[in-house]
Every structure is written in C-alpha cells, then in structure tokens.
N, C-alpha and C positions, 0 to 999 in steps of 0.2 A: 862681326860686321867689318868690312874693310872701309877705312876712311881715306879720303883723297889725300895725296901727299902734298906738302908745301912746295911751291915753285921756288927755285933757287935764283930766279931772275934771268936765266938764259932764255934764248929764243926758242928752245925746244918745248914742245907741248908736253905738259905733265898731266897726270891723272886729275889733279885738282883743276887745271885749266879746262880739261874736257868736261869735267862735272859742272863747272860754272858756265860753260857755253851751252851745255844741255839745259841747265835750269833756266838760263836766260831765254832760250828758245821756248820753253814751256811758259814762261812769264809772258812773252810776246804772244804766243798762241791764246792763252787765257784772256788777255786784254783785247785781243783782235775779235773775240767773240761778241756778238751783239749783246747789249745789256739785257735784253729780254731773255736771252739764253742763260746769262749768268744769274738772273733773278729766279730761275727754276730752283736754285739752290740756296736762296736767302735763309739765313739762320744756321747755315751749315758750313762745314769745312769741305773742300773738294781736293781730290788728288788728281793731278794733271800729268799725263805721260803721252808722248807723241801727239800732242795737241788735242787729246781726248780726255774727258773726265772718266777716270777708271774706277773711282769709288767716291762716296761722300758720306758725311756722318755729322751729326751735331756734336759728338764727342771727339775732340781733336786727337786725344791719346789713343782711343780705340781705333781711329782711322789710321793713325801713324803705325800702330802695331800690325794691322792687317796689311798695309802696304809694304812694310819692311819684311813681313813673313813671306809675302808673295814675290817681292822683288828686292832682296836684301842689298844688292850692289848696284841698283839702278837709280839714277837721279829722278826723282819725282817731286813735283811742285805740290806743296800742301798750303793752302791759303783759305781765307774766309771768302765766301762768295761776294761779301759786301766790300772787300778790300779794294782800295783805289790804287791805281798805278803808282808805284813809288816814284818820288821825284829823283831825277838824276842830277848828280853833282859833279862838277869838274874840279879836281883838286890839283893845283899846280905845286910842284915840288921844287924847292931851291936847290936840291942836291943835284950835282952834276954827275953824269955817267961817263966812264971811260970805256973806249973800245978795246 
C-alpha cells in the first residue's frame, strides 16, 4: 500500500495534500446528505467515495479490508453513520515564515 508523502511546506501540491483534500471532500459529501439518508446506516460503518456510499458494514475492520482490497491507493472516508461533523479549530502559530 502506498502512503501519502509528508508535505515539506512548499506551495507545491504533494500526494498527502491531494489525499487530504479528497478526504475533506468526502467528509463534506457525507454531512451534506440528509440525516434520513445517513440513518439508513445506523449502527454501521460506511465507506464514502465520490460522494456515494460504496460499502457499509457493522465490522469496521472487515469494511476497511474490503475497501483497501478494491481501492488500495484511493482515499475513501470510513466513518460511523452516527458520527457528528467534527468541530473545526483554528490554530494560530507564533512561528514566522520567511520567503
């Protein structure tokens, strides 16, 4: 399995940046669904890709293995149907950046 690379802080997009952006899009797609749609999967884990639920299972590990077998290098959101949208935090850093 290929893991995303760490960003070196440059403005160029890295595989890890791309991976994060795609997962963020999947998170947005999942929480944009009506709660009635999400409730269809209560008590289960869902795998979301391209805004669609591609698989679901009560066993997280089994779901993860199936998803990785089918899409080994593709970002796929795996979350519980009951999960609430994570809170966003703004972290201010005192570190100064030089150009």
